[in-house]
N, C-alpha and C positions, 0 to 999 in steps of 0.2 A: 504494500500500500504506500502510495507516494508520500502521504502525510507523515509516515513513520520513518522514512528514509533518512532525514536529517536528525532524527531523535535517537534512534537505537545506538548509533556509534558513541554517544556520550555515556550510556549506561553499559554497553557491551562493545568496547572498542575493538576487540578481536573477533567479533561475531559478524556473520553475514546474514542479512535479512532475506529470508526466503519467501515469506508471504505474510500478509496481515489482513485483519478484518475488524470491523466495528462491532461492538456489543451494544445493542439498542436498549437493553435493560438499564433503568436508572433515570432519574429526573434531572440531575444536576450536572455532574461532570461528563465528559466524553471519554469513553473507555474503548480501548482497542486490544486485541490479542495478536501477538506476532509469533512466527515460527523462525527461530534463529539457529544457524549452525555455528558452533563454537567449540574449539578444541576437539574436533572429531565427533561431537555429539550434537544432536538436534533437540532443542528444548523450546518450550513455549513460555512466553512472558506476557504480563498485563501492563499496559501503558495507559496512563490517564492524563488528560488535559484538564487541569484544575479550573473550575469555574470561579474566577476572581471577582465576579459580580456578587456571588453568594459568600465566598470566603475571601474577605477583603485583605487578610494578612496571611497569605499561604505559608510564609516562612514559620510563623508561630504555630500554625496548624500542623505543619510537618514536624515541629519539635514534639508536640503532643503524641503524634503517631509513632515517632521514633522511640520515645520513652516507653510507650506501651509495648511495642514490638520487642524491644530489648528486655523488658521486664518479663514478658511471656516466654521469650527464648531462654532466659535463665531458669524459669520454673518448669518448663516443659522440654528440656533438652532431648533432642532426638525424635521429637514428634514430627512425623512426615507431613502433618497438616499445617505446620506453622507458616505464617506469612513472613516474608523477608523483603526488606527494601533494598534495592540495588543502589549503591553509591554511583554518582556520576564521575566523570574524569577529574573533577576537583575535590572529590571526597564527600560532597554533599548528597543528601538523599532526595534532592530535587534538581531540576535543570530549568533555567530561565533562558528561553530562546531569544532571538534577535527582535522579535515583535513584542517581547514582554510577557509571553505566555509561560506558565509554570507547568512542568511535566514531572511525573514520577513513574517508577517502574517497580513492579512486584514480580516475584516468582509466580508461575501458574501452578496451582495445586492440582496435580493430576489425580484422576480417579474420583473427582468430585462432581456434584450436581447441585442445582438449586431448585427451589419451588417458588412460584409466584402465588399459586393456590395450593394450600396444604391438602394432601389427599386423605389423611386419616388423623385420628387423635394421637396415634403413636408417633407420627412425624411431628405433630405439634408439641408433644412431650419432649422429644429429642431436641427440638429447637430451643425450648425453655431450658433444658439442661445445658445446652451449649452456651447460651447467654448467661445462665446462672454461674457456670464454671468460670466464664470470662470475668464476671463481676467479682467472684470469690478470689480469683488470682490477682485482681487489681486492688483488693480491699486494703492492702498494706501500703499503697502508694499515698503520698501526700497530695491531697486534692488541691491545696493552695498553690502548689508548684505549677499546676496546669493552666494554660491560657484559655480564656473564653473565646471560642472560635466564632460563635454567633451569639451575641448578647440576647438574653431573654428568650432563648430558643423554645423552651417549654414553659414560659411564663404565660399561661393561658389568659389571664385577665388582660395582659398587655397585647396579646394577639387579638383579643376582642376590641380593644381600643384602636388598634391598627385597622381592623375591619370597619369600624365606624368611620374612620378617616377616609377610607376608600369609598365607603358608601356615600359620603358627603361630596365626593368628587369622582364619580365613576366615569369610565369610558362610555360615551354616548350610546344609548340604546340597550345597555346591559342590565340595568336594574329591572327593566320590564320583563326579562326572561327568567328572573330568579327570585320573585317575590316570596314564594313559599320557603325558600332556603333562608332568605333574610329574616323572615318571621321566626323560623326555627331557632336561629342563633339568638335572637332577642328574647325568645321565650325560655331558653335554657341557659341564659347568661350566668345565673347563680351557680350552676354546676362547675363553671370554669375555675373557681378558686379552691377546689377541694385538695389538690395536690400541692400547690404552691404554699398553702397554709401550713402544711406539714413541715416544709423546709423553713418557713419563717418562724414557726413556733418551736421547732426542734432542729436548730442548725447543726447539731452533732450528726444528723443523718446525711449531711452532704458528703458525697464520696465521688470517686472517679467512676463515671458511668458512660455507656455507649451513646445513648440519646437518640439512636435511629435504628431501633431493633426490628426493622421490617423482616419478615420471615426469609426474604431472599438475600438477607445479609448473613445467612448461615450457609456454609458449604457443607453438604452432606456426602458421606461415602456412597458412591453409586451402588455398591453391593449390599451393604448392611443398613443403609439409611440412618446411620448414626451421625451425629454432628461432628464434623472434623475441625472446623475453625470458624471464627467470626471475622467478617470482612467489613469494608466501608467504615473506616475509623475516623473519618473527617470531623465528626462531632463529639469525639471522646473529650470530655471535659468535666468539671464539677457538676453534679446533678443529683437526681434522686433515683433510687431503685424503682420507684413507682413509675417513672417515665419509661423505663425499659420494659417493665412488665406490661404496662398499658399499650405500648406500641406493638409489642408482639401479639397481644390479644387483638388489637385492631386489624392486623394483617392476616394472622393465622386463623381467626375465627370467622372470616368472611368466606362464604361459599362461592363467591364470584370474583371476577376481576375488579380491580380498584376503580376502573372507569366504566364499569358495566352500565349500559343504557337501559336495560330491562330490569327494573328494581325488584320484580318478582323473583329474580334469580339471586338476589342479595339477601342471604339469610345468616343470622348469627348462630354459629354452631356451638351449643353449650358443652357438648362432650369434649371438644377441643379446648374450650375455655378451662374446664376442670383439669384437663391434662396439663395445661400451661401452668396453672396455679400449683399443681402438684410438683411439676418439674422445678420451678423456682423454690418452692418450699424445701425440697430435698437438697438443693445446692447452696442456698443462702438463707434459708428460713431462720436458722439459729442466730443470724447476725442482725435481724430486723428489729426495729424499735416498735413498741406497742402502737404508736401512732401510725406507723407504716402499715401494720397489719389492719388497723381500723379503716384505713383508706384503700386497702387493696381491692376490695370489690368494685369500687367506683373508678379505679385508675384506667380501665379500658375505655369506659364511656368518656372520661375527661380527655384522654389523648385522641380518641377518635373524633370528638367534637372539635378539639383544637386543630387537628389536621384538616377536617372539613372546612373550618374557618379559614385556614391558610389557602386552601384551594379556591374558596369563594372570593377571598380578598384578591388573589391573583387574577381571577376572572374579571372582577370589577376594575382592576388596575390595567387590564389589557395583556395578561399573560406574560409578565416580565420575569417571573421567578422560575416557575416550573416549565420545563420543556414540554411542548405539546406537539402532537402529530396530526391533529385535526381540530377544526373549529369546535368550540364548546367542550373540549375535553376536560378542562379544569372544572367546569360546571358539573359535568357528569361525575367527576371524582368527588366533588362536594356532596352531590346527591346521594351517592353510595354511602359516604361516611355518616351523613345524618340519618339515613335509613337504618344503619347499624346502631347508632346511638339510641334511637327510639326503642329498638328491640332490647338493647341492654338495660335501659331504664325500666322497661316492662318486666324484665326478669331479675331485677336487682335483689330481691329476697332470696332467690335461688343462688345467685352469685355469692351473696354473703354466706349462705350455708356452705357452699363449696370451699370458701376461704376458711371458715371456722373449722372445717373438718381436717385441715392440714396445718392449722395454726400452731406455732410453738408457744 
């Protein structure tokens, strides 16, 4: 691929680029996979063009990622699923090209697969275990050392404030197409403070978290379907366990695609929810504060509401943040999120019972 030709020599100076392809999964960065011949062997690598509109300080972001990868390497020595950052020819873990673009290169984890839609409760459980182990392994890191890559990333009340700003100055013609979604946000505004209140009232619960635990950010073993490694570390920074549990619930418990246009296909899968809660309980349950346990049942609804608000805000703004592949895609994404939120609210008593059944 022509776009990779000037990039790979900086990370693989003795390698020969044989082929490359773009990976369309993901809303933010542009991701490519290459096949490179080096030292008599042929290997695959993952190259990413960092979206500096979203990540305004890519150097600090890469500091966070490097610290996490080095920490995991020390704890999981010899693990074939580990991520590694390749240094460039200057020894840095990123490369800035002549146009000011920032690039990075990872090893390709062979024998792995990903899921956009979770096929079973067993896979949902394995995803929770993978993220739970990730959080457990990072629990001894000093959260204050880490940079904030996106301020207020999971501060849901401030996401609501930003939504109201967009609502006051929308792209012409867009509010008319999403009145039901606007009303849904305003009707459920009080839900937005549930998680941030835990952090504000119990600052000791702040720890290094992933903050973007979509189910397709776990690489699974193709054969066993066990979780191999956690990827997409761009938003690793101080946060709450509840953010990570909630975002996995949001993505793994949806029976349909995130941008599904037929809402009858968008169903909240309670069995997968219960499996996720169990997976996190088994890996990090003994480290949680009582206030975190108290908020656990609502975290999926809060993060799903927040994500829907972000999609709707971007739609009102003219699709500046999330990449879209068709008109109206961000609005469709918002609709699916709000449809899931309502189902979670309707089953909140059952969700609380599932949490209490595994609570430490």
